[in-house]
Backbone as numpy.savetxt, mean C-alpha at the origin, in Angstrom:
# Nx Ny Nz CAx CAy CAz Cx Cy Cz
-1.15 6.80 -8.06 -0.83 5.44 -7.60 -1.58 5.15 -6.31
-2.19 3.98 -6.17 -2.84 3.62 -4.91 -1.87 3.71 -3.74
-2.34 4.24 -2.62 -1.51 4.32 -1.42 -1.95 3.24 -0.43
-1.33 3.23 0.74 -1.54 2.14 1.69 -3.01 1.87 2.00
-3.84 2.86 2.29 -5.25 2.53 2.60 -5.96 1.83 1.45
-5.64 2.24 0.20 -6.25 1.57 -0.95 -5.85 0.10 -1.01
-4.56 -0.15 -0.78 -4.07 -1.53 -0.83 -4.65 -2.36 0.31
-4.84 -1.74 1.47 -5.46 -2.46 2.59 -6.92 -2.76 2.30
-7.61 -1.85 1.61 -8.99 -2.14 1.18 -9.01 -3.38 0.29
-8.06 -3.45 -0.64 -7.96 -4.61 -1.52 -7.65 -5.86 -0.71
-6.70 -5.76 0.23 -6.33 -6.93 1.03 -7.53 -7.49 1.77
-8.29 -6.63 2.39 -9.45 -7.09 3.17 -10.51 -7.72 2.26
-10.68 -7.15 1.09 -11.64 -7.74 0.16 -11.21 -9.12 -0.30
-9.93 -9.25 -0.66 -9.42 -10.55 -1.10 -9.47 -11.57 0.03
-9.15 -11.13 1.23 -9.21 -12.03 2.39 -10.62 -12.60 2.56
-11.59 -11.75 2.36 -12.98 -12.18 2.52 -13.40 -13.18 1.46
-12.96 -12.96 0.21 -13.51 -13.73 -0.90 -12.67 -14.93 -1.33
-11.33 -14.88 -1.17 -10.53 -15.97 -1.76 -9.68 -16.73 -0.76
-9.46 -16.23 0.45 -8.64 -16.97 1.42 -9.27 -18.32 1.71
-8.45 -19.36 1.69 -8.92 -20.71 1.96 -9.42 -21.45 0.73
-9.39 -20.82 -0.42 -9.90 -21.46 -1.65 -8.72 -21.87 -2.54
-8.91 -22.94 -3.29 -7.86 -23.43 -4.18 -8.07 -22.91 -5.60
-6.98 -22.79 -6.32 -6.99 -22.25 -7.68 -7.20 -23.40 -8.67
-8.23 -23.30 -9.49 -8.59 -24.38 -10.41 -8.27 -24.07 -11.87
-8.06 -22.81 -12.19 -7.78 -22.44 -13.57 -6.98 -21.14 -13.59
-6.02 -21.05 -14.52 -5.17 -19.86 -14.66 -5.11 -19.47 -16.13
-5.48 -18.24 -16.43 -5.43 -17.73 -17.79 -4.63 -16.42 -17.80
-3.72 -16.29 -18.76 -2.88 -15.09 -18.86 -3.04 -14.49 -20.25
-4.08 -13.68 -20.48 -4.28 -13.06 -21.79 -3.14 -12.15 -22.22
-2.44 -11.54 -21.25 -1.35 -10.63 -21.60 -0.13 -10.95 -20.73
0.86 -11.68 -21.27 2.04 -12.09 -20.50 2.86 -10.92 -19.95
2.66 -9.72 -20.47 3.41 -8.58 -19.94 3.12 -8.34 -18.47
1.95 -8.74 -18.03 1.59 -8.50 -16.63 2.15 -9.56 -15.68
2.88 -10.56 -16.20 3.60 -11.48 -15.32 5.10 -11.43 -15.65
5.55 -10.28 -16.17 6.96 -10.15 -16.57 7.91 -10.30 -15.38
7.42 -10.06 -14.16 8.27 -10.24 -12.97 8.40 -11.72 -12.59
7.68 -12.59 -13.30 7.84 -14.04 -13.12 8.74 -14.52 -14.25
10.04 -14.61 -14.04 11.00 -14.79 -15.14 10.88 -16.10 -15.91
10.27 -17.13 -15.33 10.19 -18.43 -16.01 8.98 -18.54 -16.94
8.19 -17.47 -17.04 7.15 -17.43 -18.06 5.80 -17.97 -17.64
4.89 -18.00 -18.63 3.48 -18.29 -18.38 3.27 -19.71 -17.85
3.90 -20.70 -18.47 3.64 -22.08 -18.07 4.11 -22.36 -16.64
5.25 -21.80 -16.27 5.72 -21.98 -14.91 4.81 -21.24 -13.93
4.37 -20.05 -14.31 3.43 -19.28 -13.48 2.16 -20.10 -13.26
1.61 -20.66 -14.32 0.40 -21.47 -14.24 0.65 -22.72 -13.39
1.79 -23.37 -13.60 2.09 -24.60 -12.88 2.23 -24.39 -11.38
2.74 -23.22 -10.98 2.88 -22.92 -9.56 1.55 -22.62 -8.88
0.55 -22.25 -9.67 -0.73 -21.83 -9.11 -1.81 -22.91 -9.15
-1.85 -23.70 -10.21 -2.91 -24.69 -10.35 -2.90 -25.69 -9.18
-4.02 -25.83 -8.51 -4.14 -26.74 -7.39 -3.70 -26.17 -6.05
-3.04 -25.00 -6.07 -2.58 -24.38 -4.82 -3.76 -23.73 -4.10
-3.64 -23.61 -2.80 -4.66 -22.96 -1.98 -4.11 -21.66 -1.41
-4.90 -20.62 -1.47 -4.52 -19.33 -0.88 -4.78 -19.40 0.62
-3.73 -19.33 1.41 -3.87 -19.44 2.87 -4.34 -18.14 3.51
-3.71 -17.04 3.13 -4.00 -15.73 3.69 -3.80 -14.68 2.60
-4.15 -13.46 2.93 -3.81 -12.32 2.08 -3.11 -11.32 2.99
-1.85 -11.00 2.65 -0.97 -10.27 3.56 -0.49 -8.99 2.90
-0.27 -7.96 3.73 0.23 -6.68 3.20 1.29 -6.11 4.11
2.37 -5.61 3.51 3.32 -4.75 4.21 3.49 -3.51 3.35
3.18 -2.34 3.89 3.19 -1.15 3.06 2.22 -1.34 1.91
2.70 -1.12 0.69 1.86 -1.30 -0.50 2.09 -2.66 -1.15
2.89 -3.52 -0.50 3.21 -4.84 -1.03 2.14 -5.82 -0.59
1.56 -6.56 -1.53 0.45 -7.46 -1.26 0.83 -8.87 -1.72
0.63 -9.87 -0.85 0.94 -11.23 -1.27 -0.01 -12.25 -0.64
-0.10 -13.42 -1.31 -0.99 -14.50 -0.89 -0.18 -15.77 -0.72
0.16 -16.16 0.52 0.89 -17.41 0.74 0.10 -18.60 0.18
0.83 -19.53 -0.45 0.21 -20.66 -1.14 0.64 -21.98 -0.52
-0.29 -22.92 -0.46 0.04 -24.29 -0.10 -0.45 -25.20 -1.22
0.19 -26.35 -1.40 -0.12 -27.22 -2.53 -1.52 -27.79 -2.47
-2.04 -28.02 -1.29 -3.37 -28.61 -1.15 -3.94 -28.21 0.20
-5.26 -28.24 0.34 -5.87 -27.85 1.61 -5.37 -28.65 2.81
-4.96 -29.91 2.58 -4.54 -30.76 3.69 -3.05 -30.63 4.01
-2.33 -29.78 3.29 -0.89 -29.63 3.51 -0.63 -29.11 4.91
0.49 -29.55 5.50 0.90 -29.07 6.82 2.23 -28.34 6.70
2.57 -27.59 7.75 3.82 -26.85 7.73 3.65 -25.50 7.04
4.63 -24.62 7.19 4.52 -23.28 6.61 4.61 -23.30 5.09
3.99 -22.34 4.43 4.08 -22.27 2.96 5.48 -21.83 2.53
5.84 -22.17 1.32 7.16 -21.80 0.80 7.07 -20.76 -0.31
5.90 -20.59 -0.90 5.75 -19.65 -2.00 4.53 -18.76 -1.77
4.47 -17.69 -2.56 3.34 -16.77 -2.47 3.09 -16.16 -3.84
1.83 -15.82 -4.09 1.45 -15.05 -5.26 1.48 -13.58 -4.85
2.32 -12.81 -5.52 2.49 -11.40 -5.19 1.73 -10.57 -6.21
1.03 -9.55 -5.74 0.31 -8.63 -6.62 0.86 -7.23 -6.42
1.25 -6.59 -7.51 1.70 -5.20 -7.48 0.72 -4.40 -8.33
0.03 -3.44 -7.72 -1.01 -2.70 -8.44 -0.46 -1.66 -9.39
0.78 -1.20 -9.17 1.34 -0.19 -10.05 0.52 1.09 -10.04
0.33 1.69 -11.21 -0.42 2.94 -11.31 -1.92 2.72 -11.46
-2.30 1.63 -12.12 -3.71 1.47 -12.48 -4.23 0.06 -12.31
-3.50 -0.79 -11.59 -3.93 -2.18 -11.45 -5.18 -2.33 -10.60
-6.04 -3.24 -11.01 -7.28 -3.54 -10.29 -7.36 -5.04 -10.06
-7.76 -5.45 -8.87 -8.04 -6.84 -8.56 -9.53 -6.95 -8.31
-10.23 -7.61 -9.23 -11.69 -7.66 -9.19 -12.16 -9.09 -8.99
-13.02 -9.30 -8.01 -13.63 -10.60 -7.77 -14.97 -10.61 -8.50
-15.12 -11.52 -9.46 -16.31 -11.48 -10.32 -16.79 -12.89 -10.66
-17.99 -12.96 -11.19 -18.55 -14.23 -11.66 -18.03 -14.53 -13.05
-17.87 -15.81 -13.41 -17.36 -16.19 -14.72 -18.18 -15.64 -15.89
-19.49 -15.45 -15.68 -20.33 -15.00 -16.77 -20.30 -13.48 -16.96
-19.55 -12.79 -16.12 -19.43 -11.34 -16.27 -18.50 -11.02 -17.43
-18.85 -10.03 -18.24 -18.07 -9.67 -19.42 -16.63 -9.34 -19.04
-15.69 -9.84 -19.84 -14.29 -9.57 -19.59 -13.98 -8.09 -19.81
-13.17 -7.53 -18.92 -12.78 -6.13 -19.03 -11.84 -5.93 -20.22
-11.81 -4.74 -20.75 -10.99 -4.42 -21.92 -9.52 -4.68 -21.65
-9.07 -4.37 -20.44 -7.65 -4.49 -20.12 -7.37 -5.66 -19.17
-8.12 -6.75 -19.34 -7.92 -7.94 -18.53 -6.56 -8.55 -18.86
-5.75 -8.80 -17.83 -4.39 -9.32 -18.03 -4.20 -10.74 -17.51
-4.79 -11.02 -16.34 -4.67 -12.35 -15.73 -6.01 -12.71 -15.11
-6.40 -13.98 -15.25 -7.67 -14.43 -14.67 -7.45 -15.74 -13.94
-7.85 -15.78 -12.66 -7.76 -16.99 -11.85 -9.15 -17.46 -11.48
-9.39 -18.77 -11.59 -10.65 -19.35 -11.13 -10.40 -20.12 -9.85
-11.40 -20.08 -8.93 -11.24 -20.69 -7.63 -12.29 -21.78 -7.41
-12.00 -22.64 -6.45 -12.96 -23.68 -6.08 -14.27 -23.02 -5.69
-15.40 -23.65 -6.06 -16.72 -23.03 -5.82 -16.99 -22.79 -4.34
-17.67 -21.68 -4.08 -18.17 -21.36 -2.74 -19.51 -20.67 -2.93
-20.51 -21.12 -2.25 -21.87 -20.69 -2.54 -22.08 -19.18 -2.37
-21.32 -18.56 -1.48 -21.56 -17.14 -1.20 -20.54 -16.22 -1.85
-19.70 -16.76 -2.78 -18.61 -15.95 -3.32 -18.47 -16.14 -4.83
-18.13 -15.06 -5.56 -17.82 -15.19 -6.99 -16.62 -16.12 -7.18
-16.48 -16.65 -8.39 -15.51 -17.71 -8.61 -14.20 -17.22 -9.23
-14.15 -15.98 -9.75 -12.95 -15.53 -10.45 -12.31 -14.32 -9.78
-10.98 -14.27 -9.88 -10.21 -13.09 -9.53 -9.54 -12.60 -10.81
-9.80 -11.35 -11.17 -9.26 -10.79 -12.40 -8.31 -9.64 -12.11
-7.16 -9.68 -12.75 -6.22 -8.56 -12.67 -6.36 -7.75 -13.94
-6.76 -6.50 -13.78 -7.01 -5.58 -14.90 -6.04 -4.42 -14.76
-5.39 -4.04 -15.87 -4.38 -2.99 -15.76 -4.20 -2.31 -17.12
-4.61 -1.06 -17.20 -4.50 -0.33 -18.47 -3.07 0.05 -18.78
-2.34 0.54 -17.78 -1.01 1.10 -18.04 0.11 0.07 -17.95
-0.19 -1.11 -17.44 0.73 -2.24 -17.39 1.98 -1.94 -16.57
1.86 -1.12 -15.52 2.98 -0.93 -14.61 2.92 -1.95 -13.47
1.75 -2.53 -13.23 1.61 -3.52 -12.18 1.80 -4.92 -12.71
1.45 -5.91 -11.88 1.58 -7.28 -12.34 1.51 -8.29 -11.21
1.57 -9.58 -11.58 1.54 -10.69 -10.64 2.77 -11.55 -10.86
3.24 -12.19 -9.80 4.31 -13.18 -9.94 4.31 -14.09 -8.73
4.86 -15.28 -8.90 5.01 -16.24 -7.80 6.46 -16.20 -7.35
6.67 -16.16 -6.04 8.03 -16.05 -5.52 8.17 -16.84 -4.23
9.41 -16.95 -3.75 9.68 -17.67 -2.51 9.45 -16.78 -1.30
9.06 -17.42 -0.20 8.94 -16.73 1.08 10.20 -16.97 1.90
10.65 -15.93 2.60 11.84 -16.04 3.44 11.48 -15.58 4.85
12.24 -16.01 5.86 11.95 -15.56 7.24 12.13 -14.05 7.38
11.29 -13.43 8.21 11.44 -12.00 8.47 12.69 -11.76 9.31
13.28 -10.61 9.15 14.53 -10.29 9.84 14.34 -10.22 11.34
13.17 -9.73 11.79 12.94 -9.57 13.23 12.20 -10.74 13.86
11.87 -11.75 13.06 11.19 -12.93 13.59 9.72 -12.72 13.89
9.18 -11.58 13.50 7.76 -11.26 13.73 6.96 -11.48 12.45
5.63 -11.52 12.53 4.81 -11.72 11.33 5.19 -10.78 10.20
5.09 -11.30 8.98 5.55 -10.53 7.82 4.77 -9.27 7.56
3.47 -9.27 7.88 2.65 -8.09 7.61 1.24 -8.27 8.11
0.40 -7.33 7.81 -1.01 -7.38 8.22 -1.71 -8.52 7.50
-2.41 -9.36 8.25 -3.19 -10.43 7.66 -2.65 -11.82 7.87
-1.50 -11.94 8.55 -0.92 -13.27 8.75 -0.09 -13.28 10.02
-0.06 -14.44 10.70 0.78 -14.62 11.88 2.11 -15.24 11.52
2.32 -15.58 10.24 3.55 -16.24 9.80 4.71 -15.25 9.72
5.85 -15.63 10.26 7.04 -14.79 10.21 7.77 -15.00 8.89
7.03 -14.81 7.80 7.55 -15.01 6.44 7.18 -13.80 5.59
8.00 -13.55 4.56 7.78 -12.42 3.67 8.38 -12.74 2.31
7.80 -12.27 1.21 8.44 -12.48 -0.09 9.85 -11.90 -0.12
10.76 -12.60 -0.75 12.14 -12.13 -0.80 12.24 -10.72 -1.35
11.37 -10.39 -2.32 11.42 -9.08 -2.95 10.95 -7.95 -2.03
10.31 -8.29 -0.91 9.81 -7.27 0.01 10.56 -7.26 1.33
11.59 -8.08 1.45 12.28 -8.22 2.73 12.95 -6.93 3.18
13.27 -6.05 2.22 13.96 -4.79 2.56 13.00 -3.69 2.99
11.70 -3.91 2.86 10.71 -2.87 3.11 10.44 -2.74 4.62
10.43 -1.50 5.10 10.15 -1.27 6.51 8.68 -1.52 6.83
8.37 -1.68 8.10 6.98 -1.85 8.51 6.26 -0.51 8.40
4.93 -0.57 8.24 4.14 0.65 8.07 3.41 0.98 9.37
2.93 2.22 9.52 2.29 2.64 10.78 1.04 1.86 11.16
0.40 1.18 10.20 -0.78 0.38 10.52 -0.43 -1.06 10.91
0.85 -1.42 10.81 1.30 -2.76 11.17 1.32 -2.88 12.70
0.67 -3.89 13.26 0.66 -4.04 14.73 2.04 -4.24 15.33
3.03 -4.61 14.51 4.39 -4.83 15.00 5.33 -3.68 14.63
4.78 -2.57 14.19 5.58 -1.38 13.89 6.23 -0.87 15.18
7.51 -0.49 15.10 8.25 0.00 16.26 8.58 1.48 16.08
7.98 2.32 16.88 8.26 3.75 16.83 9.71 4.03 17.22
10.19 3.36 18.24 11.55 3.59 18.71 12.58 3.22 17.64
12.34 2.11 16.93 13.27 1.70 15.89 13.30 2.71 14.75
12.13 3.22 14.37 12.08 4.23 13.32 12.78 5.51 13.77
12.57 5.92 15.01 13.20 7.14 15.51 14.72 7.05 15.42
15.28 5.91 15.76 16.73 5.73 15.66 17.19 5.85 14.21
16.42 5.30 13.29 16.77 5.40 11.87 16.72 6.85 11.39
15.68 7.57 11.81 15.53 8.96 11.40 16.69 9.81 11.91
17.06 9.64 13.17 18.14 10.41 13.75 19.48 10.14 13.06
19.65 8.89 12.60 20.92 8.52 11.96 20.97 8.90 10.49
19.81 9.16 9.88 19.75 9.35 8.43 20.25 10.72 7.97
19.95 11.79 8.70 20.34 13.15 8.34 19.84 13.54 6.96
18.51 13.66 6.85 17.87 14.06 5.61 16.63 14.86 5.96
15.86 15.28 4.96 14.62 15.98 5.21 13.53 15.01 5.65
12.60 15.50 6.47 11.60 14.62 7.07 10.72 13.94 6.02
10.21 14.68 5.06 9.33 14.05 4.08 10.11 13.07 3.21
11.33 13.41 2.86 12.15 12.48 2.07 12.31 11.16 2.81
12.48 11.23 4.13 12.61 10.01 4.93 11.30 9.24 4.99
10.18 9.97 5.12 8.88 9.30 5.19 8.55 8.57 3.89
9.07 9.07 2.77 8.81 8.44 1.48 9.76 7.29 1.18
10.78 7.11 2.00 11.74 6.03 1.82 11.14 4.75 2.37
10.76 3.83 1.49 10.08 2.60 1.91 10.97 1.68 2.73
12.28 1.88 2.68 13.15 1.10 3.53 13.14 1.59 4.97
12.77 2.85 5.17 12.67 3.42 6.51 11.33 3.07 7.14
10.27 3.47 6.46 8.90 3.21 6.90 8.07 3.07 5.64
7.30 2.02 5.52 6.59 1.76 4.27 5.18 2.32 4.30
4.62 2.47 3.10 3.21 2.78 2.97 2.83 4.23 2.99
3.76 5.13 3.34 3.42 6.56 3.38 3.83 7.16 2.03
2.86 7.38 1.17 3.12 8.00 -0.12 3.00 9.51 -0.05
3.06 10.16 -1.19 3.10 11.62 -1.24 1.85 12.25 -0.62
0.68 11.69 -0.89 -0.56 12.27 -0.39 -0.60 12.24 1.13
-0.39 11.05 1.70 -0.53 10.91 3.14 0.65 11.51 3.90
1.81 11.65 3.25 2.92 12.37 3.88 2.53 13.82 4.10
1.97 14.46 3.06 1.54 15.86 3.21 0.45 15.99 4.26
-0.49 15.06 4.28 -1.58 15.13 5.25 -1.07 14.92 6.68
-0.14 13.99 6.86 0.40 13.73 8.19 1.25 14.91 8.67
2.04 15.48 7.79 2.87 16.63 8.16 2.00 17.82 8.54
0.92 18.03 7.80 0.00 19.12 8.15 -0.62 18.88 9.53
-1.09 17.65 9.76 -1.72 17.33 11.04 -0.74 17.48 12.20
0.54 17.17 11.97 1.56 17.24 13.01 2.20 18.62 13.11
1.81 19.56 12.25 2.35 20.92 12.22 3.86 20.92 12.02
4.33 20.10 11.06 5.76 20.00 10.81 6.05 20.22 9.34
7.16 20.87 9.04 7.56 21.17 7.67 8.25 19.96 7.05
8.06 19.81 5.75 8.62 18.63 5.09 10.14 18.62 5.06
10.78 19.79 5.22 12.24 19.86 5.16 12.90 19.83 6.54
12.15 19.52 7.58 12.72 19.43 8.92 13.84 18.38 8.93
15.04 18.73 9.39 16.14 17.75 9.42 15.81 16.60 10.37
15.93 15.39 9.90 15.56 14.24 10.73 16.46 14.08 11.95
17.72 14.52 11.85 18.63 14.34 12.99 18.28 15.27 14.15
17.39 16.24 13.93 16.99 17.15 15.01 15.72 16.68 15.72
15.12 15.61 15.24 13.85 15.15 15.83 14.06 14.56 17.21
13.15 14.89 18.11 13.09 14.24 19.41 12.00 13.18 19.36
12.08 12.22 20.25 11.14 11.10 20.21 9.68 11.56 20.22
9.29 12.54 21.05 7.89 12.98 21.01 7.47 13.55 19.65
8.42 14.14 18.91 8.11 14.67 17.59 7.94 13.55 16.58
8.80 12.54 16.67 8.63 11.36 15.82 7.29 10.70 16.12
6.97 10.62 17.40 5.69 10.03 17.80 4.53 10.83 17.22
4.64 12.16 17.22 3.55 13.01 16.72 3.33 12.80 15.21
4.41 12.72 14.45 4.25 12.57 13.00 3.72 11.18 12.65
4.18 10.14 13.36 3.71 8.78 13.07 2.26 8.61 13.52
1.90 9.18 14.65 0.50 9.13 15.09 -0.39 9.86 14.11
0.10 10.96 13.54 -0.67 11.69 12.54 -0.84 10.85 11.28
0.24 10.18 10.86 0.16 9.31 9.68 -0.81 8.17 9.92
-0.73 7.57 11.11 -1.64 6.47 11.46 -3.08 6.95 11.43
-3.33 8.14 11.98 -4.69 8.66 12.05 -5.26 8.95 10.67
-4.48 9.63 9.83 -5.00 10.02 8.52 -5.22 8.79 7.63
-4.33 7.79 7.74 -4.50 6.60 6.94 -5.64 5.73 7.46
-5.84 5.72 8.77 -6.96 4.97 9.35 -8.28 5.57 8.90
-8.36 6.91 8.89 -9.59 7.56 8.44 -9.82 7.32 6.94
-8.73 7.31 6.18 -8.86 7.01 4.75 -9.33 5.58 4.54
-8.82 4.67 5.36 -9.23 3.26 5.27 -10.71 3.12 5.59
-11.17 3.83 6.63 -12.59 3.79 6.98 -13.46 4.31 5.84
-12.92 5.26 5.08 -13.67 5.85 3.97 -13.55 5.05 2.68
-12.74 4.00 2.69 -12.59 3.18 1.51 -11.39 3.52 0.67
-10.52 4.38 1.17 -9.31 4.72 0.43 -9.50 5.98 -0.39
-8.39 6.59 -0.76 -8.41 7.78 -1.60 -8.31 7.37 -3.06
-9.07 7.99 -3.94 -8.96 7.67 -5.35 -8.89 8.95 -6.17
-7.69 9.20 -6.71 -7.52 10.35 -7.60 -7.50 9.88 -9.06
-7.64 8.61 -9.28 -7.56 8.04 -10.62 -8.75 7.12 -10.80
-9.58 7.40 -11.79 -10.79 6.60 -11.99 -10.46 5.16 -12.35
-9.21 4.89 -12.72 -8.82 3.52 -13.04 -8.70 2.69 -11.77
-8.45 3.36 -10.61 -8.28 2.61 -9.38 -9.62 2.32 -8.73
-9.86 1.06 -8.47 -11.05 0.64 -7.73 -10.62 -0.44 -6.75
-11.45 -0.70 -5.76 -11.08 -1.76 -4.83 -11.52 -3.11 -5.38
-11.39 -4.14 -4.56 -11.59 -5.50 -5.04 -13.00 -5.74 -5.57
-13.98 -4.98 -5.11 -15.35 -5.14 -5.58 -15.75 -4.08 -6.59
-14.81 -3.27 -7.05 -15.09 -2.30 -8.09 -15.58 -0.96 -7.60
-15.52 -0.68 -6.31 -16.02 0.59 -5.78 -14.86 1.54 -5.49
-14.90 2.74 -6.06 -13.84 3.71 -5.84 -13.87 4.26 -4.43
-12.71 4.65 -3.93 -12.63 5.29 -2.63 -13.10 6.73 -2.73
-13.27 7.38 -1.58 -13.78 8.74 -1.61 -13.17 9.61 -0.53
-12.05 9.20 0.05 -11.45 10.00 1.11 -10.88 11.31 0.59
-10.72 11.46 -0.73 -10.18 12.69 -1.30 -10.98 13.90 -0.86
-12.24 13.71 -0.50 -13.08 14.82 -0.07 -12.66 15.35 1.30
-11.84 14.60 2.03 -11.51 14.96 3.40 -10.07 15.43 3.57
-9.34 15.71 2.50 -7.95 16.11 2.60 -7.82 17.55 3.09
-6.79 17.80 3.92 -6.58 19.12 4.50 -5.49 19.91 3.81
-4.54 19.23 3.16 -3.41 19.92 2.55 -3.22 19.55 1.09
-3.11 18.26 0.81 -2.77 17.81 -0.53 -3.77 18.31 -1.57
-3.24 18.93 -2.64 -4.07 19.39 -3.74 -4.85 20.66 -3.45
-4.59 21.34 -2.32 -5.38 22.51 -1.94 -4.61 23.82 -2.12
-3.72 23.89 -3.08 -2.94 25.10 -3.31 -3.85 26.33 -3.48
-3.53 27.39 -2.75 -4.29 28.63 -2.85 -5.56 28.66 -2.03
-5.92 27.57 -1.39 -7.12 27.53 -0.55 -6.75 27.81 0.90
-7.67 28.34 1.69 -7.37 28.68 3.09 -6.95 27.45 3.90
-5.98 27.64 4.79 -5.61 26.57 5.71 -6.78 26.35 6.66
-7.22 25.12 6.77 -8.40 24.81 7.58 -8.14 24.92 9.08
-6.88 25.06 9.48 -6.56 25.24 10.89 -6.34 26.71 11.21
-5.67 27.44 10.33 -5.34 28.84 10.59 -6.51 29.78 10.32
-7.27 29.52 9.28 -8.35 30.43 8.89 -9.37 30.64 9.98
-9.81 29.59 10.71 -10.78 29.83 11.79 -10.23 30.72 12.90
-8.89 30.88 12.96 -8.27 31.74 13.97 -8.12 33.17 13.48
-8.62 33.44 12.26 -8.54 34.78 11.70 -7.26 35.06 10.95
-6.45 34.05 10.69 -5.19 34.23 9.96 -5.44 34.04 8.47
-5.06 35.04 7.68 -5.28 34.99 6.23 -4.13 34.25 5.57
-4.13 32.95 5.67 -3.07 32.14 5.08 -3.67 31.06 4.19
-2.95 30.72 3.13 -3.43 29.71 2.19 -2.38 28.62 2.03
-2.82 27.47 1.60 -1.92 26.34 1.37 -1.02 26.65 0.18
0.26 26.36 0.35 1.23 26.58 -0.71 1.63 25.25 -1.34
2.12 25.32 -2.55 2.64 24.13 -3.24 4.09 24.37 -3.61
4.96 23.47 -3.22 6.38 23.53 -3.56 6.73 22.31 -4.42
7.68 22.49 -5.32 8.19 21.35 -6.09 9.13 20.55 -5.20
8.91 19.23 -5.16 9.68 18.38 -4.26 9.84 17.01 -4.89
11.09 16.60 -5.13 11.40 15.27 -5.67 10.57 14.99 -6.93
10.53 15.95 -7.84 9.80 15.83 -9.11 8.29 15.62 -8.90
7.79 16.10 -7.78 6.36 16.05 -7.51 6.00 17.31 -6.73
4.80 17.36 -6.17 4.37 18.53 -5.42 4.28 18.22 -3.93
4.54 19.24 -3.13 4.40 19.13 -1.68 3.55 20.30 -1.21
2.51 20.01 -0.43 1.55 21.03 0.00 1.67 21.23 1.51
1.69 22.50 1.92 1.82 22.80 3.34 1.31 24.21 3.62
1.17 24.53 4.91 0.75 25.87 5.33 1.98 26.64 5.80
2.23 27.84 5.26 3.42 28.61 5.65 3.37 29.15 7.07
2.19 29.15 7.70 2.07 29.68 9.05 2.22 28.60 10.10
1.41 27.54 10.03 1.48 26.50 11.06 2.48 25.39 10.72
3.11 25.47 9.52 4.19 24.55 9.16 5.38 25.37 8.66
5.95 26.24 9.49 7.02 27.12 9.03 8.27 26.35 8.61
8.95 26.86 7.60 10.17 26.22 7.11 11.30 26.47 8.09
12.00 25.43 8.53 13.10 25.62 9.48 14.31 26.28 8.83
15.09 26.99 9.62 16.29 27.66 9.08 17.31 26.66 8.54
17.39 25.52 9.17 18.36 24.49 8.77 17.70 23.43 7.91
16.79 23.84 7.05 16.01 22.89 6.23 16.91 21.99 5.39
16.48 20.73 5.27 17.14 19.77 4.37 16.14 19.41 3.28
16.40 19.86 2.06 15.46 19.63 0.95 15.83 18.36 0.20
């Protein structure tokens, strides 16, 4: 599944190509990909035709495009087009004469712009992702809803999601209080999108390795400097992944222009079971990365520089 850096790559691409343009045509070859829009295809089309995409916004892995009825409209938008990439969703900006993809689900045409392709295509082989139009609601803290917009609005379906470490309005102190009150394992808390969004399994393992912390560390034992260390590590690893274009472990995942990410070449822990720890080995320690089963998935860590605590919470 695409993680936060991949979704941010998509957001930036969409911001460049479609922000400020109006929607002139809507085609839904496969209605299954708008199943989250309960009123069906015609209502979906009616909400989009003639609307203008104001911004492209992201919180965690949640991506949305605030809409206004016309370019001359004033006041804040009331609705947004939400995109959920799921396991294999792709948002591709292409020219109308380009051959339709095999798994094309939704196609939007935009007002002409001399330097930009005219279509946005949602392609999804596994059909876990999709698009829908929804209402925007005020943010709980009165701050901008996410990266890419100054509006203190967020889709109702994303209002429960915590801010992510790349969000300029992310509060370390607020997260620390939540962690101390939660009484659970550290990685389990990092994967809880209501606590902090955007940290998936890959980047959780990478951040924990960078911070030299075990995934089962009880959250109620964390001190503020330790919370700061893990979040700074998460911010660093995701920023480097973003610079590299995102991580891609699935050939189905591509960014908005069709180019796969390549940060997978730079991982220190995830997927490296049995390989030397890149921090311990240069010190002459014969230790290798281990893999543990965790929440029906895998967790990778070093047994030497990430020792399991005696009071571990799994």
